[in-house]
C-alpha positions as a printed Julia matrix, in Angstrom:
194×3 Matrix{Float64}:
 10.45    2.75  -35.32
  7.39    0.07  -34.41
  4.32    0.55  -32.88
  5.34    0.42  -29.52
  8.32    2.45  -29.39
  5.85    5.23  -31.52
  3.03    5.16  -28.75
  5.7     5.8   -25.78
  7.33    8.49  -27.47
  4.32   10.36  -27.72
  3.76    9.14  -24.19
  6.65   10.53  -23.32
  6.51   13.62  -24.58
  3.0    14.35  -22.58
  4.86   14.06  -19.25
  7.53   15.61  -20.38
  6.47   18.92  -21.85
  8.71   20.22  -23.29
 11.01   20.61  -19.64
 15.3    18.5   -19.7
 15.24   15.59  -18.18
 16.99   14.35  -15.22
 17.52   10.96  -14.85
 18.67   10.18  -11.39
 20.15    7.17  -10.36
 20.72    5.44   -7.14
 24.83    5.61   -6.92
 25.26    6.54   -2.25
 27.64    9.36   -4.1
 24.79   11.13   -4.64
 23.88   11.33   -0.87
 27.73   13.64   -1.26
 26.39   16.75   -3.38
 24.44   19.0    -2.84
 22.0    18.61   -6.77
 18.21   18.41   -5.6
 17.53   21.67   -6.62
 18.78   21.18   -9.55
 17.67   17.29  -10.04
 13.93   19.14   -9.5
 13.6    22.05  -12.27
 13.53   18.83  -14.87
 11.33   16.34  -15.63
 12.61   13.76  -13.01
 12.93   10.52  -13.89
 13.86    8.19  -10.84
 14.81    3.68  -10.92
 13.45    1.23   -8.73
 13.54    1.89   -5.59
 15.13    4.8    -5.62
 12.73    6.58   -2.86
 14.59    9.58   -2.14
 16.18   10.39    1.6
 18.2    12.72    0.83
 16.7    16.11   -0.87
 19.66   18.5    -0.71
 21.5    15.66   -2.93
 18.49   14.02   -4.94
 15.46   16.52   -4.77
 11.9    14.99   -4.02
 10.12   15.37   -7.24
  9.02   12.48   -9.2
  7.73   12.08  -12.68
  8.43    9.39  -14.9
  9.37    6.04  -13.18
 10.95    3.41  -15.05
 11.29   -0.46  -13.05
 12.45   -3.69  -13.85
  9.32   -5.85  -13.65
  6.3    -4.94  -11.27
  6.89   -8.37   -9.1
 10.87   -7.26   -8.18
 10.27   -4.17   -7.76
  7.59   -5.3    -4.9
 10.18   -7.68   -3.77
 12.82   -5.03   -3.18
 10.53   -2.49   -1.89
  9.25   -5.21    1.46
 13.27   -5.32    2.03
 13.82   -2.26    2.1
 12.92   -2.15    6.17
 10.1    -0.41    6.85
 10.43    3.82    6.24
 10.61    2.47    2.45
  7.33   -0.35    2.88
  5.96    3.26    4.09
  6.83    5.62    1.02
  6.21    3.35   -1.42
  2.73    5.36   -2.52
  5.5     7.85   -3.54
  5.78    6.43   -7.06
  2.42    6.61   -7.29
  1.07    9.4    -9.31
  4.53    8.56  -11.96
  3.78    7.82  -15.26
  5.0     4.07  -14.9
  7.23    2.17  -17.47
  8.41   -1.21  -16.72
 11.81   -1.87  -18.21
 13.24   -5.22  -18.07
 11.62   -8.01  -20.77
 11.12  -10.25  -18.27
  7.22  -11.4   -16.34
  5.85   -8.82  -18.96
  3.08  -11.84  -19.27
  2.07  -11.46  -15.58
  1.36   -7.49  -15.9
 -2.75   -6.98  -15.22
 -2.4    -3.31  -16.38
 -3.23   -2.85  -19.29
 -2.34    1.01  -19.36
  1.02   -0.03  -18.34
  3.79    1.18  -20.79
  6.86   -1.09  -21.39
 10.39   -0.1   -22.78
  9.91   -1.1   -26.28
 11.25   -4.92  -26.95
 13.41   -3.73  -30.58
 15.23   -0.99  -28.18
 16.13   -3.5   -25.53
 17.2    -6.11  -28.08
 19.41   -3.62  -29.73
 20.99   -2.04  -26.18
 21.61   -5.73  -24.82
 23.19   -6.25  -28.2
 25.57   -3.36  -27.68
 26.59   -3.56  -25.29
 26.91   -7.92  -24.91
 25.38   -7.92  -21.11
 21.53   -7.31  -20.07
 21.73   -3.83  -19.29
 21.09   -2.3   -16.04
 17.6    -0.35  -15.5
 19.23    3.68  -16.23
 21.57    1.9   -19.16
 17.84    1.06  -20.47
 16.05    4.2   -19.85
 18.98    6.7   -20.73
 19.4     4.07  -23.95
 14.84    5.74  -23.99
 15.4     8.47  -23.38
 18.27    9.48  -25.96
 16.15    7.32  -28.48
 12.98    8.71  -28.12
 13.32   12.47  -27.08
 14.8    15.28  -27.75
 14.69   17.03  -23.91
 18.3    17.6   -23.07
 19.45   14.93  -20.48
 21.51   15.12  -17.18
 22.8    12.69  -15.4
 22.75   12.58  -12.33
 23.91    9.44   -9.74
 25.38    7.46  -12.05
 28.92    6.38  -11.18
 28.21    2.77  -12.56
 29.22    1.46   -9.49
 32.0     3.01   -7.65
 29.84    3.58   -5.16
 27.13    0.84   -4.01
 23.07    1.37   -4.23
 21.99    3.78   -1.85
 18.98    1.83   -0.91
 20.42   -1.49   -0.76
 22.06   -2.74    2.97
 24.32   -5.92    1.01
 25.44   -4.72   -2.91
 23.75   -6.77   -5.9
 26.09   -6.37   -9.01
 23.37   -8.16  -12.31
 24.95   -9.75  -14.93
 25.01   -6.05  -16.33
 28.77   -4.52  -18.22
 29.23   -1.4   -16.04
 32.84   -0.68  -18.27
 30.33   -1.02  -21.33
 27.41    1.05  -19.83
 30.01    3.23  -18.29
 31.93    4.09  -22.13
 28.18    4.62  -23.78
 27.25    7.67  -21.13
 30.06    8.84  -22.35
 30.62    9.27  -25.16
 26.83   10.5   -25.37
 28.21   13.55  -23.24
 30.99   14.24  -25.42
 28.51   14.62  -28.03
 26.84   16.79  -26.23
 23.94   14.48  -26.08
 23.98   14.5   -22.62
 25.14   15.85  -19.4
 26.69   13.92  -16.84
 26.96   15.66  -12.94
 28.83   14.14  -10.32
């Protein structure tokens, strides 16, 4: 394991603090559930601009924030409408992890955590496409923690992203990402809540 991966593992262990992990995706289908209380019982990991809008379905807490790049996060928060812009401070106290390999040289914060490049490269090769932030977060948590992981709000684009007006499917292979997650569920490494 590289020094970067070892350092991130230590940071994750500190933040997770022995709790189970609730990895919360941004599928609109999550809004039709009642998973909020269960999500909030774990160490809550949220993705990109996923500020909860329905507490009963999405929970309200955040411990770890995984985002593509800081410039893309700021851009998407500005585009998200005035309610999203006013709530952008929601992410302030979460442990931030920059997931994409893009724009890292623009980072001004020496304490910023990054998804290790060797993990990103291996996942990209396994998928045959650029991984989504959700796929990278799942890979990171499976490889760098021993905590039980439950996925919420991951339907691999069968519904839209709840905070977008227009869908952006990106250059990702959603079916390959679904297969990896379902294989991890079959192995018992993760649970998937619909």
